[in-house]
N, C-alpha and C positions, 0 to 999 in steps of 0.2 A: 091215447097206449103208449109206453115207451119204445121208443123206438131199440136198437142195436147201437154197442160201442162202435164206430169205424175207426180206421189206425191211416189214416194217411203218410206214405211215406214216400222215398227215394231204396233202392236197395240196400241192401249191405248199412244199412243205421237201425241195425238193432234191436226191429221188428219184433223177431221171435224172439227175444228173451221180452220184449217189452211187455206183447201177448200174454206168454205166458204168466209173467206176474201178476198182471193184470187178469188170469184170469185165476188166479188162489185164490179174489179175494168171494167170501160167499154167493155175491150178489148178481159174481159174472163167469164167463165160462168163455174161454179163452181158445179159438176154434185155429184149426193149422190155413193155412195162406187153399183158401175156398174157389177165389178166382171168378164167382158166381156173381159177378158188379161185370164180368169179360162180357156177353153173351146174351143176347133174347130168349138163347131158349136151351135146355139140356143141349139137345140135336147139336148146335151151334156150337157149343163149350163142349160135344166130343170131337166132333170135327175139329176145329183149331185147336186139340191138343189130341189130336190122335198121332199114332207112335209115328215116327221118333220121341216126339216131347210127351209124349204122354206120362214123362216125367211131372209134369205136373199137373193130371189128376191129383195123386196123389193122395193131398190133403183132403179133399172130400171124398175119396176113398175110407182115409181111416173115419172122417167124419159117422160118413155114412154104417158103417161099420161097430162102431161104437155106439152110435145110436141105435140101431137093427140089432145089434145081438149082441152088443155088452162088453168082447173081444176087437183084435186087432187080428186075426189069426189071416191066412192066407184065405180059410175058409170061407172065412164072414168077408172079407173083402173082395174076392167072386162074386158074390151074394150081389153088398154094393153096387158091382160092377153093371150083373145082372138088375136091375132097381133102377139104377141109373136109364140106362138102355131101353127098360120096356114104357118111360116117360119121356122119352126123346122130345116129344111135343109141348111136354113140360113146359113153361117161363120159366126161366132162371127166377122171377119175382116170386110163382107161385114155389116151389121151391126151400128159397131161401124164409118165407113164411112161416111152412112148413116147419123147416129145422127151427125158427127162435116158437111155434107153438110147443115142438115136442121139448126145447130148453126148459121156458115159465117155470116159475117166474126168476131164473138165469138168465140176464141178460147179455147173448148176441158178444164176441168180443170178436169182428171180422178183422183184419191185419194180412190186406195180401199186395206187397209196394207195385204195379204192377196197375192196378185203379189210378193210380196217383196222372196212369202216362196218357192217358186217355179222357180227357174233356167227355167223353161219351158216356163213359165207364162214372164216372162221377156224375155228371148228372143223373144217371139209371139207379145210384143210389141215394140219391136227392131222392127221383120220382119212390124210390121202396118203399123208401122208408125216412117219408118229411119230417118225424118226429128223431129221427138220428144225432146221438152227440160225434163230434168228430176231435180226434187227440191229432195235431198235425208236425209229426216224432219228425227230429233235424240231425244230423250228425254235418259234421265240418264238413270239407268237401277233399281233401287234403286224407282225411282217412279213409272217406269212401272209397277211392284210388284207389291207396295201399287194401284194403280190406276186397274190393276188387279185383285185385289180381291177382289177391293170395285165390278165390274165390276158379277165379279161372281154373288155373294152376292143380286146384286141388277137383276138380271138374274134366282136364284132360289126364289127370293119372286115374281117377276113377269112371270115367265113362258116362256119366251122372244122366248130360242127357242137358243138365240148365242153360246151356247154350248164351251165354253173358258174353263172349267170349269176339261179335261179332258188332259189338257198342262202343261207346264210348262212356267212358264210367263218369266224367265233367259233362257232358252231354247229357246225358239220363238222369243225374242230379239236377242241373237246370231247368230242363224238362218238367221232372214230377215235384218240384219246390215253387216253380212257374207258376205249373196249373195250379198248383191247389191255395197257391196265395189268389187267383182267380174266381177260383173257383170260392174261399170264403167271399171274396167280394160282394155271394149276394147272400150270405147265412146270416143268420142273424147272430148280433156279438155274442153269444153264448152258447151260440150250438161249435163254438168250436175256440179249442185250445195246445197254445204251441206249446211240446215238450223237448225240451234241449237233450236229445240221449249220453249226453256226455254227463250231464247234472246228476239223468237217471244211474247212473254207475256209479258216480264218486257222491251224491248223499242224495241214497234211497228211500230213506226217507220224509224226508222234508221232498223232495218231487212225487210223492207215492201219493203224501196231504193233501198240496195241491194238485191232483188230479183228483183224488177221491170230493175234494171240496168243489170240483165244476163238476163229476157227475151226483152230485146229493148223494154221496150213498161215504158207508159209516166210516169212519175211520182213527179205529180207538187202536191202542197198545200192539192187540190183538191181531188184530187185518191188514197191519205192516210189516206185520211178521212175518206171520202166513203166507204175504205179494212176497219174500222175500226167502221162496221154496221155488222155483221156478221149475225144478223137476220132481217135483209131485203132479203138475201137469196130466194129464192122462196121452197126453201128445209127444213124451218132451222125454221118446228113444226114441233110435233106428226102428222100424216099420217093418212088418210083411217081408217080401222078395218081391212081391207083387205090386206094394204100394212106402216105400220106405221111406220116404221122407215127408216132402209136406211142408216142409220149414227148414230152415237154415242149416244145412249140414254140418256146419262147425259149433252151434247149440245141438243137437240130436246127437252129438258126439257127448256133448260135457255140456250137459242145463244147469250147472251149478250156478246165483248166481258169485258173485269175485268182483270186491269192492275195488274200485283202481284210487286207486292215490290222487289226490288234486292236483293238475301243472299249474306253472306259472300263468303260463296263457295257452292261449291257440297253437297251431302252428302257424306255421310264414304262409301266409295268402298272399305275396309281392308277386308269386311266379307266372301265377291264377290269368288267366285271361281277362279281363277290364269287368267286362258281363257276367263274370262269376264272381268275381271281387264283391259287387254290386248286389248283388240275392244276399254273398253271404254278412256283408255290411246289415243289411234286412234280418237275416236270418238270427241275426245278434251274433256271430263271427269277427269282428273285426273294431 
């Protein structure tokens, strides 16, 4: 059985945009951040993301509201919350299979940056979906740090509870990509593909064709054109008060794809610590 497509990345690396673009392919369904590889059971998930961290439930609540009610209203989200609470003894594996069965024949596109920060979560993903295909989405560390600072300021101004401010962007970037590379060592070579986020926003047709070829999916001009319309995702907008986010707020406020000009070089990384530069070189940024 074909498994889902799992986007592995560090935070602030275009993953909301990428998942929404992928989800416009007729064979794929781009989900918001589900967090379901992070715990073994729904009960644990609800406990880990209890208030004041319940903003991290927004993605799974929006998806369940969409699947169960066909709308993402406060009423539908409240029903989704009760649905989860009534199944707090379910494993997250059971819930993921429930979701993938509901979406069939489309393949789920899962994108949760936290997954790459935990080897336990990565191994759980492999155990639950042994036939999954992985997309290793990268972005150069300088721009990640800039984006991180922007979202911290936004979070502080809006009191959204995203809570990135306690960590170092470079530390998180380093940990995520080292974990992904370590995880990839035990995968078949044809199970994971690196995708540079910079290539996606500067050469979308070429990048998307490469991704679709890797996934074994049709890559017609119509498919590619559809994937350039991420704003058509059922989650590419701010949700109701009880589940507003589930993806990058910047993307949710302006989900249209905007082609970026090709720079002459990537940002200068010479001021970064040696271990960061070595990893950046491994990922193709030096």
